[in-house]
CHARMM internal coordinates of N, CA and C (Angstrom, degrees):
IC EDIT
DIST 1 N 1 CA 1.4395
DIST 1 CA 1 C 1.5251
ANGL 1 N 1 CA 1 C 107.59
DIST 1 C 2 N 1.3043
ANGL 1 CA 1 C 2 N 115.93
DIHE 1 N 1 CA 1 C 2 N 139.31
DIST 2 N 2 CA 1.4655
ANGL 1 C 2 N 2 CA 121.62
DIHE 1 CA 1 C 2 N 2 CA -179.38
DIST 2 CA 2 C 1.5196
ANGL 2 N 2 CA 2 C 111.19
DIHE 1 C 2 N 2 CA 2 C -109.95
DIST 2 C 3 N 1.2983
ANGL 2 CA 2 C 3 N 114.73
DIHE 2 N 2 CA 2 C 3 N 147.82
DIST 3 N 3 CA 1.4578
ANGL 2 C 3 N 3 CA 120.92
DIHE 2 CA 2 C 3 N 3 CA 172.35
DIST 3 CA 3 C 1.5292
ANGL 3 N 3 CA 3 C 106.71
DIHE 2 C 3 N 3 CA 3 C -86.61
DIST 3 C 4 N 1.3245
ANGL 3 CA 3 C 4 N 117.16
DIHE 3 N 3 CA 3 C 4 N 130.50
DIST 4 N 4 CA 1.4664
ANGL 3 C 4 N 4 CA 120.73
DIHE 3 CA 3 C 4 N 4 CA -179.54
DIST 4 CA 4 C 1.5216
ANGL 4 N 4 CA 4 C 110.45
DIHE 3 C 4 N 4 CA 4 C -72.58
DIST 4 C 5 N 1.3030
ANGL 4 CA 4 C 5 N 115.39
DIHE 4 N 4 CA 4 C 5 N 171.39
DIST 5 N 5 CA 1.4556
ANGL 4 C 5 N 5 CA 122.15
DIHE 4 CA 4 C 5 N 5 CA 177.57
DIST 5 CA 5 C 1.5294
ANGL 5 N 5 CA 5 C 111.38
DIHE 4 C 5 N 5 CA 5 C -57.02
DIST 5 C 6 N 1.3368
ANGL 5 CA 5 C 6 N 115.99
DIHE 5 N 5 CA 5 C 6 N -31.22
DIST 6 N 6 CA 1.4691
ANGL 5 C 6 N 6 CA 121.02
DIHE 5 CA 5 C 6 N 6 CA -179.79
DIST 6 CA 6 C 1.5231
ANGL 6 N 6 CA 6 C 112.72
DIHE 5 C 6 N 6 CA 6 C -89.43
DIST 6 C 7 N 1.3395
ANGL 6 CA 6 C 7 N 117.52
DIHE 6 N 6 CA 6 C 7 N 7.58
DIST 7 N 7 CA 1.4553
ANGL 6 C 7 N 7 CA 120.71
DIHE 6 CA 6 C 7 N 7 CA 178.96
DIST 7 CA 7 C 1.5181
ANGL 7 N 7 CA 7 C 113.17
DIHE 6 C 7 N 7 CA 7 C 81.21
DIST 7 C 8 N 1.3209
ANGL 7 CA 7 C 8 N 117.81
DIHE 7 N 7 CA 7 C 8 N 20.60
DIST 8 N 8 CA 1.4531
ANGL 7 C 8 N 8 CA 121.50
DIHE 7 CA 7 C 8 N 8 CA -177.38
DIST 8 CA 8 C 1.5221
ANGL 8 N 8 CA 8 C 111.47
DIHE 7 C 8 N 8 CA 8 C -101.64
DIST 8 C 9 N 1.3310
ANGL 8 CA 8 C 9 N 115.13
DIHE 8 N 8 CA 8 C 9 N 149.83
DIST 9 N 9 CA 1.4598
ANGL 8 C 9 N 9 CA 122.27
DIHE 8 CA 8 C 9 N 9 CA 172.11
DIST 9 CA 9 C 1.5197
ANGL 9 N 9 CA 9 C 107.63
DIHE 8 C 9 N 9 CA 9 C -134.54
DIST 9 C 10 N 1.3113
ANGL 9 CA 9 C 10 N 116.91
DIHE 9 N 9 CA 9 C 10 N 158.67
DIST 10 N 10 CA 1.4505
ANGL 9 C 10 N 10 CA 121.47
DIHE 9 CA 9 C 10 N 10 CA 175.73
DIST 10 CA 10 C 1.5194
ANGL 10 N 10 CA 10 C 108.12
DIHE 9 C 10 N 10 CA 10 C -98.82
DIST 10 C 11 N 1.3148
ANGL 10 CA 10 C 11 N 116.45
DIHE 10 N 10 CA 10 C 11 N 124.99
DIST 11 N 11 CA 1.4523
ANGL 10 C 11 N 11 CA 120.78
DIHE 10 CA 10 C 11 N 11 CA 177.15
DIST 11 CA 11 C 1.5263
ANGL 11 N 11 CA 11 C 106.98
DIHE 10 C 11 N 11 CA 11 C -79.19
DIST 11 C 12 N 1.3215
ANGL 11 CA 11 C 12 N 117.69
DIHE 11 N 11 CA 11 C 12 N 123.76
DIST 12 N 12 CA 1.4713
ANGL 11 C 12 N 12 CA 119.65
DIHE 11 CA 11 C 12 N 12 CA -178.68
DIST 12 CA 12 C 1.5326
ANGL 12 N 12 CA 12 C 111.98
DIHE 11 C 12 N 12 CA 12 C -56.67
DIST 12 C 13 N 1.3331
ANGL 12 CA 12 C 13 N 115.45
DIHE 12 N 12 CA 12 C 13 N 144.70
DIST 13 N 13 CA 1.4662
ANGL 12 C 13 N 13 CA 121.73
DIHE 12 CA 12 C 13 N 13 CA -176.23
DIST 13 CA 13 C 1.5283
ANGL 13 N 13 CA 13 C 111.39
DIHE 12 C 13 N 13 CA 13 C -54.38
DIST 13 C 14 N 1.3235
ANGL 13 CA 13 C 14 N 118.60
DIHE 13 N 13 CA 13 C 14 N -42.84
DIST 14 N 14 CA 1.4665
ANGL 13 C 14 N 14 CA 119.88
DIHE 13 CA 13 C 14 N 14 CA -176.82
DIST 14 CA 14 C 1.5300
ANGL 14 N 14 CA 14 C 110.88
DIHE 13 C 14 N 14 CA 14 C -61.49
DIST 14 C 15 N 1.3300
ANGL 14 CA 14 C 15 N 116.81
DIHE 14 N 14 CA 14 C 15 N -33.37
DIST 15 N 15 CA 1.4708
ANGL 14 C 15 N 15 CA 120.57
DIHE 14 CA 14 C 15 N 15 CA 178.21
DIST 15 CA 15 C 1.5226
ANGL 15 N 15 CA 15 C 109.93
DIHE 14 C 15 N 15 CA 15 C -75.83
DIST 15 C 16 N 1.3515
ANGL 15 CA 15 C 16 N 116.97
DIHE 15 N 15 CA 15 C 16 N -43.10
DIST 16 N 16 CA 1.4774
ANGL 15 C 16 N 16 CA 119.94
DIHE 15 CA 15 C 16 N 16 CA 177.68
DIST 16 CA 16 C 1.5168
ANGL 16 N 16 CA 16 C 110.55
DIHE 15 C 16 N 16 CA 16 C -58.26
DIST 16 C 17 N 1.3387
ANGL 16 CA 16 C 17 N 116.60
DIHE 16 N 16 CA 16 C 17 N -44.73
DIST 17 N 17 CA 1.4583
ANGL 16 C 17 N 17 CA 120.67
DIHE 16 CA 16 C 17 N 17 CA -179.09
DIST 17 CA 17 C 1.5234
ANGL 17 N 17 CA 17 C 111.68
DIHE 16 C 17 N 17 CA 17 C -67.19
DIST 17 C 18 N 1.3214
ANGL 17 CA 17 C 18 N 116.64
DIHE 17 N 17 CA 17 C 18 N -43.04
DIST 18 N 18 CA 1.4671
ANGL 17 C 18 N 18 CA 120.61
DIHE 17 CA 17 C 18 N 18 CA -176.67
DIST 18 CA 18 C 1.5231
ANGL 18 N 18 CA 18 C 112.54
DIHE 17 C 18 N 18 CA 18 C -66.52
DIST 18 C 19 N 1.3400
ANGL 18 CA 18 C 19 N 116.70
DIHE 18 N 18 CA 18 C 19 N -31.53
DIST 19 N 19 CA 1.4634
ANGL 18 C 19 N 19 CA 119.87
DIHE 18 CA 18 C 19 N 19 CA -174.44
DIST 19 CA 19 C 1.5240
ANGL 19 N 19 CA 19 C 113.26
DIHE 18 C 19 N 19 CA 19 C -114.26
DIST 19 C 20 N 1.3345
ANGL 19 CA 19 C 20 N 116.74
DIHE 19 N 19 CA 19 C 20 N 13.04
DIST 20 N 20 CA 1.4722
ANGL 19 C 20 N 20 CA 123.18
DIHE 19 CA 19 C 20 N 20 CA 175.48
DIST 20 CA 20 C 1.5220
ANGL 20 N 20 CA 20 C 113.09
DIHE 19 C 20 N 20 CA 20 C 57.23
DIST 20 C 21 N 1.3419
ANGL 20 CA 20 C 21 N 116.29
DIHE 20 N 20 CA 20 C 21 N 42.33
DIST 21 N 21 CA 1.4655
ANGL 20 C 21 N 21 CA 120.54
DIHE 20 CA 20 C 21 N 21 CA 171.69
DIST 21 CA 21 C 1.5221
ANGL 21 N 21 CA 21 C 106.57
DIHE 20 C 21 N 21 CA 21 C -86.03
DIST 21 C 22 N 1.3211
ANGL 21 CA 21 C 22 N 116.32
DIHE 21 N 21 CA 21 C 22 N 106.72
DIST 22 N 22 CA 1.4573
ANGL 21 C 22 N 22 CA 121.84
DIHE 21 CA 21 C 22 N 22 CA -179.22
DIST 22 CA 22 C 1.5242
ANGL 22 N 22 CA 22 C 109.48
DIHE 21 C 22 N 22 CA 22 C -112.97
DIST 22 C 23 N 1.3496
ANGL 22 CA 22 C 23 N 118.04
DIHE 22 N 22 CA 22 C 23 N 161.36
DIST 23 N 23 CA 1.4615
ANGL 22 C 23 N 23 CA 118.97
DIHE 22 CA 22 C 23 N 23 CA 176.05
DIST 23 CA 23 C 1.5271
ANGL 23 N 23 CA 23 C 109.77
DIHE 22 C 23 N 23 CA 23 C -53.09
DIST 23 C 24 N 1.3057
ANGL 23 CA 23 C 24 N 116.17
DIHE 23 N 23 CA 23 C 24 N 131.37
DIST 24 N 24 CA 1.4535
ANGL 23 C 24 N 24 CA 121.42
DIHE 23 CA 23 C 24 N 24 CA -179.01
DIST 24 CA 24 C 1.5249
ANGL 24 N 24 CA 24 C 113.96
DIHE 23 C 24 N 24 CA 24 C 90.25
DIST 24 C 25 N 1.3386
ANGL 24 CA 24 C 25 N 117.46
DIHE 24 N 24 CA 24 C 25 N -6.68
DIST 25 N 25 CA 1.4672
ANGL 24 C 25 N 25 CA 119.94
DIHE 24 CA 24 C 25 N 25 CA 178.15
DIST 25 CA 25 C 1.5203
ANGL 25 N 25 CA 25 C 109.56
DIHE 24 C 25 N 25 CA 25 C -62.91
DIST 25 C 26 N 1.3126
ANGL 25 CA 25 C 26 N 115.35
DIHE 25 N 25 CA 25 C 26 N 139.43
DIST 26 N 26 CA 1.4614
ANGL 25 C 26 N 26 CA 120.85
DIHE 25 CA 25 C 26 N 26 CA 174.25
DIST 26 CA 26 C 1.5220
ANGL 26 N 26 CA 26 C 107.36
DIHE 25 C 26 N 26 CA 26 C -87.12
DIST 26 C 27 N 1.3155
ANGL 26 CA 26 C 27 N 116.66
DIHE 26 N 26 CA 26 C 27 N 126.59
DIST 27 N 27 CA 1.4533
ANGL 26 C 27 N 27 CA 120.47
DIHE 26 CA 26 C 27 N 27 CA 179.45
DIST 27 CA 27 C 1.5202
ANGL 27 N 27 CA 27 C 109.30
DIHE 26 C 27 N 27 CA 27 C -123.03
DIST 27 C 28 N 1.3188
ANGL 27 CA 27 C 28 N 114.96
DIHE 27 N 27 CA 27 C 28 N 163.90
DIST 28 N 28 CA 1.4517
ANGL 27 C 28 N 28 CA 119.61
DIHE 27 CA 27 C 28 N 28 CA 176.81
DIST 28 CA 28 C 1.5161
ANGL 28 N 28 CA 28 C 108.77
DIHE 27 C 28 N 28 CA 28 C -139.93
DIST 28 C 29 N 1.3129
ANGL 28 CA 28 C 29 N 115.44
DIHE 28 N 28 CA 28 C 29 N 155.27
DIST 29 N 29 CA 1.4529
ANGL 28 C 29 N 29 CA 122.18
DIHE 28 CA 28 C 29 N 29 CA 176.52
DIST 29 CA 29 C 1.5122
ANGL 29 N 29 CA 29 C 108.19
DIHE 28 C 29 N 29 CA 29 C -108.80
DIST 29 C 30 N 1.3248
ANGL 29 CA 29 C 30 N 115.34
DIHE 29 N 29 CA 29 C 30 N 135.34
DIST 30 N 30 CA 1.4589
ANGL 29 C 30 N 30 CA 121.32
DIHE 29 CA 29 C 30 N 30 CA 177.08
DIST 30 CA 30 C 1.5215
ANGL 30 N 30 CA 30 C 107.30
DIHE 29 C 30 N 30 CA 30 C -124.51
DIST 30 C 31 N 1.3101
ANGL 30 CA 30 C 31 N 117.25
DIHE 30 N 30 CA 30 C 31 N 147.82
DIST 31 N 31 CA 1.4562
ANGL 30 C 31 N 31 CA 121.85
DIHE 30 CA 30 C 31 N 31 CA 176.78
DIST 31 CA 31 C 1.5184
ANGL 31 N 31 CA 31 C 107.94
DIHE 30 C 31 N 31 CA 31 C -114.21
DIST 31 C 32 N 1.3359
ANGL 31 CA 31 C 32 N 115.21
DIHE 31 N 31 CA 31 C 32 N 122.86
DIST 32 N 32 CA 1.4611
ANGL 31 C 32 N 32 CA 120.69
DIHE 31 CA 31 C 32 N 32 CA 179.31
DIST 32 CA 32 C 1.5228
ANGL 32 N 32 CA 32 C 109.33
DIHE 31 C 32 N 32 CA 32 C -138.07
DIST 32 C 33 N 1.3050
ANGL 32 CA 32 C 33 N 115.89
DIHE 32 N 32 CA 32 C 33 N 123.69
DIST 33 N 33 CA 1.4697
ANGL 32 C 33 N 33 CA 121.86
DIHE 32 CA 32 C 33 N 33 CA 177.03
DIST 33 CA 33 C 1.5268
ANGL 33 N 33 CA 33 C 112.41
DIHE 32 C 33 N 33 CA 33 C 51.13
DIST 33 C 34 N 1.3195
ANGL 33 CA 33 C 34 N 116.70
DIHE 33 N 33 CA 33 C 34 N 42.17
DIST 34 N 34 CA 1.4586
ANGL 33 C 34 N 34 CA 120.81
DIHE 33 CA 33 C 34 N 34 CA 177.54
DIST 34 CA 34 C 1.5200
ANGL 34 N 34 CA 34 C 114.93
DIHE 33 C 34 N 34 CA 34 C 78.44
DIST 34 C 35 N 1.3305
ANGL 34 CA 34 C 35 N 118.09
DIHE 34 N 34 CA 34 C 35 N 8.43
DIST 35 N 35 CA 1.4626
ANGL 34 C 35 N 35 CA 122.56
DIHE 34 CA 34 C 35 N 35 CA 178.13
DIST 35 CA 35 C 1.5235
ANGL 35 N 35 CA 35 C 109.36
DIHE 34 C 35 N 35 CA 35 C -115.45
DIST 35 C 36 N 1.3255
ANGL 35 CA 35 C 36 N 115.69
DIHE 35 N 35 CA 35 C 36 N 147.30
DIST 36 N 36 CA 1.4570
ANGL 35 C 36 N 36 CA 121.20
DIHE 35 CA 35 C 36 N 36 CA 175.75
DIST 36 CA 36 C 1.5213
ANGL 36 N 36 CA 36 C 107.27
DIHE 35 C 36 N 36 CA 36 C -98.18
DIST 36 C 37 N 1.3195
ANGL 36 CA 36 C 37 N 116.46
DIHE 36 N 36 CA 36 C 37 N 130.05
DIST 37 N 37 CA 1.4604
ANGL 36 C 37 N 37 CA 122.46
DIHE 36 CA 36 C 37 N 37 CA -179.40
DIST 37 CA 37 C 1.5226
ANGL 37 N 37 CA 37 C 108.26
DIHE 36 C 37 N 37 CA 37 C -115.47
DIST 37 C 38 N 1.3294
ANGL 37 CA 37 C 38 N 115.68
DIHE 37 N 37 CA 37 C 38 N 130.41
DIST 38 N 38 CA 1.4572
ANGL 37 C 38 N 38 CA 122.87
DIHE 37 CA 37 C 38 N 38 CA 176.58
DIST 38 CA 38 C 1.5163
ANGL 38 N 38 CA 38 C 107.09
DIHE 37 C 38 N 38 CA 38 C -100.55
DIST 38 C 39 N 1.3289
ANGL 38 CA 38 C 39 N 117.88
DIHE 38 N 38 CA 38 C 39 N 128.38
DIST 39 N 39 CA 1.4643
ANGL 38 C 39 N 39 CA 121.28
DIHE 38 CA 38 C 39 N 39 CA -177.86
DIST 39 CA 39 C 1.5193
ANGL 39 N 39 CA 39 C 110.11
DIHE 38 C 39 N 39 CA 39 C -144.43
DIST 39 C 40 N 1.3327
ANGL 39 CA 39 C 40 N 115.25
DIHE 39 N 39 CA 39 C 40 N 155.43
DIST 40 N 40 CA 1.4606
ANGL 39 C 40 N 40 CA 119.23
DIHE 39 CA 39 C 40 N 40 CA 171.97
DIST 40 CA 40 C 1.5152
ANGL 40 N 40 CA 40 C 107.92
DIHE 39 C 40 N 40 CA 40 C -63.70
DIST 40 C 41 N 1.3101
ANGL 40 CA 40 C 41 N 116.01
DIHE 40 N 40 CA 40 C 41 N 135.81
DIST 41 N 41 CA 1.4667
ANGL 40 C 41 N 41 CA 120.51
DIHE 40 CA 40 C 41 N 41 CA 179.95
DIST 41 CA 41 C 1.5196
ANGL 41 N 41 CA 41 C 109.46
DIHE 40 C 41 N 41 CA 41 C -70.15
DIST 41 C 42 N 1.2920
ANGL 41 CA 41 C 42 N 115.78
DIHE 41 N 41 CA 41 C 42 N 147.16
DIST 42 N 42 CA 1.4579
ANGL 41 C 42 N 42 CA 122.21
DIHE 41 CA 41 C 42 N 42 CA 176.83
DIST 42 CA 42 C 1.5207
ANGL 42 N 42 CA 42 C 108.99
DIHE 41 C 42 N 42 CA 42 C -65.58
DIST 42 C 43 N 1.3258
ANGL 42 CA 42 C 43 N 116.62
DIHE 42 N 42 CA 42 C 43 N 125.81
DIST 43 N 43 CA 1.4695
ANGL 42 C 43 N 43 CA 120.70
DIHE 42 CA 42 C 43 N 43 CA -179.33
DIST 43 CA 43 C 1.5137
ANGL 43 N 43 CA 43 C 111.81
DIHE 42 C 43 N 43 CA 43 C -61.58
DIST 43 C 44 N 1.3273
ANGL 43 CA 43 C 44 N 117.14
DIHE 43 N 43 CA 43 C 44 N -19.99
DIST 44 N 44 CA 1.4576
ANGL 43 C 44 N 44 CA 120.59
DIHE 43 CA 43 C 44 N 44 CA 178.33
DIST 44 CA 44 C 1.5191
ANGL 44 N 44 CA 44 C 111.42
DIHE 43 C 44 N 44 CA 44 C -102.71
DIST 44 C 45 N 1.3294
ANGL 44 CA 44 C 45 N 116.26
DIHE 44 N 44 CA 44 C 45 N 15.89
DIST 45 N 45 CA 1.4557
ANGL 44 C 45 N 45 CA 121.16
DIHE 44 CA 44 C 45 N 45 CA -177.31
DIST 45 CA 45 C 1.5163
ANGL 45 N 45 CA 45 C 113.19
DIHE 44 C 45 N 45 CA 45 C -71.16
DIST 45 C 46 N 1.3229
ANGL 45 CA 45 C 46 N 116.49
DIHE 45 N 45 CA 45 C 46 N 171.49
DIST 46 N 46 CA 1.4613
ANGL 45 C 46 N 46 CA 121.79
DIHE 45 CA 45 C 46 N 46 CA -175.28
DIST 46 CA 46 C 1.5247
ANGL 46 N 46 CA 46 C 114.06
DIHE 45 C 46 N 46 CA 46 C -61.79
DIST 46 C 47 N 1.3330
ANGL 46 CA 46 C 47 N 118.29
DIHE 46 N 46 CA 46 C 47 N -35.19
DIST 47 N 47 CA 1.4668
ANGL 46 C 47 N 47 CA 119.68
DIHE 46 CA 46 C 47 N 47 CA -179.26
DIST 47 CA 47 C 1.5239
ANGL 47 N 47 CA 47 C 110.62
DIHE 46 C 47 N 47 CA 47 C -63.69
DIST 47 C 48 N 1.3216
ANGL 47 CA 47 C 48 N 116.73
DIHE 47 N 47 CA 47 C 48 N -44.40
DIST 48 N 48 CA 1.4563
ANGL 47 C 48 N 48 CA 120.17
DIHE 47 CA 47 C 48 N 48 CA -179.75
DIST 48 CA 48 C 1.5188
ANGL 48 N 48 CA 48 C 111.47
DIHE 47 C 48 N 48 CA 48 C -66.15
DIST 48 C 49 N 1.3147
ANGL 48 CA 48 C 49 N 117.35
DIHE 48 N 48 CA 48 C 49 N -35.30
DIST 49 N 49 CA 1.4674
ANGL 48 C 49 N 49 CA 119.91
DIHE 48 CA 48 C 49 N 49 CA 177.00
DIST 49 CA 49 C 1.5302
ANGL 49 N 49 CA 49 C 110.64
DIHE 48 C 49 N 49 CA 49 C -65.58
DIST 49 C 50 N 1.3377
ANGL 49 CA 49 C 50 N 117.38
DIHE 49 N 49 CA 49 C 50 N -37.59
DIST 50 N 50 CA 1.4682
ANGL 49 C 50 N 50 CA 120.12
DIHE 49 CA 49 C 50 N 50 CA 177.93
DIST 50 CA 50 C 1.5270
ANGL 50 N 50 CA 50 C 110.84
DIHE 49 C 50 N 50 CA 50 C -64.32
DIST 50 C 51 N 1.3287
ANGL 50 CA 50 C 51 N 116.44
DIHE 50 N 50 CA 50 C 51 N -40.11
DIST 51 N 51 CA 1.4678
ANGL 50 C 51 N 51 CA 120.26
DIHE 50 CA 50 C 51 N 51 CA 179.49
DIST 51 CA 51 C 1.5224
ANGL 51 N 51 CA 51 C 110.27
DIHE 50 C 51 N 51 CA 51 C -63.09
DIST 51 C 52 N 1.3297
ANGL 51 CA 51 C 52 N 116.81
DIHE 51 N 51 CA 51 C 52 N -47.39
DIST 52 N 52 CA 1.4655
ANGL 51 C 52 N 52 CA 120.74
DIHE 51 CA 51 C 52 N 52 CA 179.97
DIST 52 CA 52 C 1.5244
ANGL 52 N 52 CA 52 C 110.29
DIHE 51 C 52 N 52 CA 52 C -62.84
DIST 52 C 53 N 1.3234
ANGL 52 CA 52 C 53 N 117.15
DIHE 52 N 52 CA 52 C 53 N -43.60
DIST 53 N 53 CA 1.4659
ANGL 52 C 53 N 53 CA 120.96
DIHE 52 CA 52 C 53 N 53 CA 179.88
DIST 53 CA 53 C 1.5312
ANGL 53 N 53 CA 53 C 110.77
DIHE 52 C 53 N 53 CA 53 C -60.63
DIST 53 C 54 N 1.3484
ANGL 53 CA 53 C 54 N 116.66
DIHE 53 N 53 CA 53 C 54 N -42.39
DIST 54 N 54 CA 1.4552
ANGL 53 C 54 N 54 CA 120.67
DIHE 53 CA 53 C 54 N 54 CA -179.70
DIST 54 CA 54 C 1.5292
ANGL 54 N 54 CA 54 C 111.41
DIHE 53 C 54 N 54 CA 54 C -65.93
DIST 54 C 55 N 1.3276
ANGL 54 CA 54 C 55 N 117.57
DIHE 54 N 54 CA 54 C 55 N -34.76
DIST 55 N 55 CA 1.4601
ANGL 54 C 55 N 55 CA 121.22
DIHE 54 CA 54 C 55 N 55 CA -176.59
DIST 55 CA 55 C 1.5289
ANGL 55 N 55 CA 55 C 113.10
DIHE 54 C 55 N 55 CA 55 C -85.39
DIST 55 C 56 N 1.3273
ANGL 55 CA 55 C 56 N 116.99
DIHE 55 N 55 CA 55 C 56 N -20.55
DIST 56 N 56 CA 1.4623
ANGL 55 C 56 N 56 CA 120.55
DIHE 55 CA 55 C 56 N 56 CA -176.12
DIST 56 CA 56 C 1.5316
ANGL 56 N 56 CA 56 C 110.56
DIHE 55 C 56 N 56 CA 56 C -56.43
DIST 56 C 57 N 1.3250
ANGL 56 CA 56 C 57 N 115.38
DIHE 56 N 56 CA 56 C 57 N 129.44
DIST 57 N 57 CA 1.4539
ANGL 56 C 57 N 57 CA 120.87
DIHE 56 CA 56 C 57 N 57 CA 177.44
DIST 57 CA 57 C 1.5174
ANGL 57 N 57 CA 57 C 114.81
DIHE 56 C 57 N 57 CA 57 C 85.35
DIST 57 C 58 N 1.3523
ANGL 57 CA 57 C 58 N 117.87
DIHE 57 N 57 CA 57 C 58 N 4.05
DIST 58 N 58 CA 1.4631
ANGL 57 C 58 N 58 CA 119.54
DIHE 57 CA 57 C 58 N 58 CA -177.47
DIST 58 CA 58 C 1.5190
ANGL 58 N 58 CA 58 C 113.26
DIHE 57 C 58 N 58 CA 58 C -95.70
DIST 58 C 59 N 1.3187
ANGL 58 CA 58 C 59 N 117.69
DIHE 58 N 58 CA 58 C 59 N -9.11
DIST 59 N 59 CA 1.4650
ANGL 58 C 59 N 59 CA 120.23
DIHE 58 CA 58 C 59 N 59 CA -178.31
DIST 59 CA 59 C 1.5265
ANGL 59 N 59 CA 59 C 110.11
DIHE 58 C 59 N 59 CA 59 C -71.39
DIST 59 C 60 N 1.3051
ANGL 59 CA 59 C 60 N 114.95
DIHE 59 N 59 CA 59 C 60 N 151.13
DIST 60 N 60 CA 1.4650
ANGL 59 C 60 N 60 CA 120.03
DIHE 59 CA 59 C 60 N 60 CA 175.75
DIST 60 CA 60 C 1.5192
ANGL 60 N 60 CA 60 C 108.94
DIHE 59 C 60 N 60 CA 60 C -102.56
DIST 60 C 61 N 1.2800
ANGL 60 CA 60 C 61 N 116.93
DIHE 60 N 60 CA 60 C 61 N 165.66
DIST 61 N 61 CA 1.4654
ANGL 60 C 61 N 61 CA 121.36
DIHE 60 CA 60 C 61 N 61 CA 179.69
DIST 61 CA 61 C 1.5213
ANGL 61 N 61 CA 61 C 111.30
DIHE 60 C 61 N 61 CA 61 C -108.30
DIST 61 C 62 N 1.3261
ANGL 61 CA 61 C 62 N 116.24
DIHE 61 N 61 CA 61 C 62 N 26.59
DIST 62 N 62 CA 1.4580
ANGL 61 C 62 N 62 CA 119.31
DIHE 61 CA 61 C 62 N 62 CA -178.01
DIST 62 CA 62 C 1.5242
ANGL 62 N 62 CA 62 C 112.75
DIHE 61 C 62 N 62 CA 62 C -75.86
DIST 62 C 63 N 1.3401
ANGL 62 CA 62 C 63 N 117.98
DIHE 62 N 62 CA 62 C 63 N -13.20
DIST 63 N 63 CA 1.4582
ANGL 62 C 63 N 63 CA 121.27
DIHE 62 CA 62 C 63 N 63 CA 178.87
DIST 63 CA 63 C 1.5212
ANGL 63 N 63 CA 63 C 109.44
DIHE 62 C 63 N 63 CA 63 C -118.80
DIST 63 C 64 N 1.3227
ANGL 63 CA 63 C 64 N 115.15
DIHE 63 N 63 CA 63 C 64 N 146.80
DIST 64 N 64 CA 1.4564
ANGL 63 C 64 N 64 CA 119.36
DIHE 63 CA 63 C 64 N 64 CA 175.76
DIST 64 CA 64 C 1.5201
ANGL 64 N 64 CA 64 C 109.06
DIHE 63 C 64 N 64 CA 64 C -79.60
DIST 64 C 65 N 1.3143
ANGL 64 CA 64 C 65 N 115.88
DIHE 64 N 64 CA 64 C 65 N 164.47
DIST 65 N 65 CA 1.4609
ANGL 64 C 65 N 65 CA 120.55
DIHE 64 CA 64 C 65 N 65 CA 177.28
DIST 65 CA 65 C 1.5233
ANGL 65 N 65 CA 65 C 110.21
DIHE 64 C 65 N 65 CA 65 C -59.59
DIST 65 C 66 N 1.3125
ANGL 65 CA 65 C 66 N 117.88
DIHE 65 N 65 CA 65 C 66 N -40.72
DIST 66 N 66 CA 1.4670
ANGL 65 C 66 N 66 CA 121.21
DIHE 65 CA 65 C 66 N 66 CA 179.18
DIST 66 CA 66 C 1.5260
ANGL 66 N 66 CA 66 C 111.40
DIHE 65 C 66 N 66 CA 66 C -62.41
DIST 66 C 67 N 1.3259
ANGL 66 CA 66 C 67 N 117.51
DIHE 66 N 66 CA 66 C 67 N -38.48
DIST 67 N 67 CA 1.4637
ANGL 66 C 67 N 67 CA 120.61
DIHE 66 CA 66 C 67 N 67 CA 178.20
DIST 67 CA 67 C 1.5300
ANGL 67 N 67 CA 67 C 111.10
DIHE 66 C 67 N 67 CA 67 C -66.11
DIST 67 C 68 N 1.3178
ANGL 67 CA 67 C 68 N 115.51
DIHE 67 N 67 CA 67 C 68 N -41.98
DIST 68 N 68 CA 1.4713
ANGL 67 C 68 N 68 CA 120.15
DIHE 67 CA 67 C 68 N 68 CA 178.88
DIST 68 CA 68 C 1.5281
ANGL 68 N 68 CA 68 C 110.02
DIHE 67 C 68 N 68 CA 68 C -63.93
DIST 68 C 69 N 1.3261
ANGL 68 CA 68 C 69 N 116.87
DIHE 68 N 68 CA 68 C 69 N -45.15
DIST 69 N 69 CA 1.4627
ANGL 68 C 69 N 69 CA 120.79
DIHE 68 CA 68 C 69 N 69 CA 179.39
DIST 69 CA 69 C 1.5251
ANGL 69 N 69 CA 69 C 111.30
DIHE 68 C 69 N 69 CA 69 C -61.83
DIST 69 C 70 N 1.3206
ANGL 69 CA 69 C 70 N 117.55
DIHE 69 N 69 CA 69 C 70 N -38.15
DIST 70 N 70 CA 1.4605
ANGL 69 C 70 N 70 CA 121.19
DIHE 69 CA 69 C 70 N 70 CA 178.21
DIST 70 CA 70 C 1.5241
ANGL 70 N 70 CA 70 C 110.19
DIHE 69 C 70 N 70 CA 70 C -62.97
DIST 70 C 71 N 1.3237
ANGL 70 CA 70 C 71 N 117.57
DIHE 70 N 70 CA 70 C 71 N -38.93
DIST 71 N 71 CA 1.4677
ANGL 70 C 71 N 71 CA 120.66
DIHE 70 CA 70 C 71 N 71 CA 178.14
DIST 71 CA 71 C 1.5236
ANGL 71 N 71 CA 71 C 111.90
DIHE 70 C 71 N 71 CA 71 C -66.64
DIST 71 C 72 N 1.3127
ANGL 71 CA 71 C 72 N 117.16
DIHE 71 N 71 CA 71 C 72 N -39.77
DIST 72 N 72 CA 1.4644
ANGL 71 C 72 N 72 CA 119.57
DIHE 71 CA 71 C 72 N 72 CA -176.98
DIST 72 CA 72 C 1.5244
ANGL 72 N 72 CA 72 C 111.57
DIHE 71 C 72 N 72 CA 72 C -74.26
DIST 72 C 73 N 1.2916
ANGL 72 CA 72 C 73 N 117.71
DIHE 72 N 72 CA 72 C 73 N -19.36
DIST 73 N 73 CA 1.4672
ANGL 72 C 73 N 73 CA 120.49
DIHE 72 CA 72 C 73 N 73 CA -178.18
DIST 73 CA 73 C 1.5220
ANGL 73 N 73 CA 73 C 112.79
DIHE 72 C 73 N 73 CA 73 C -104.54
DIST 73 C 74 N 1.3125
ANGL 73 CA 73 C 74 N 116.74
DIHE 73 N 73 CA 73 C 74 N 0.47
DIST 74 N 74 CA 1.4678
ANGL 73 C 74 N 74 CA 119.81
DIHE 73 CA 73 C 74 N 74 CA -178.42
DIST 74 CA 74 C 1.5083
ANGL 74 N 74 CA 74 C 111.37
DIHE 73 C 74 N 74 CA 74 C -74.05
END
COOR INIT
IC SEED 1 N 1 CA 1 C
IC BUILD
């Protein structure tokens, strides 16, 4: 496998399937004993907390809860 000019690699399908790496999955790289480990990022990790903190208070009240629920279930 080659690293592209942009530093990208393709994760083989068997690995994506086995470890639930889906489009949009947050991943992280860890270095242990001279090896690089690719893992799903912790959903409670610092990056996700920054996203929630940045978004907190930005919602509008122009839609009712029922309208929002209808959109998420459509």
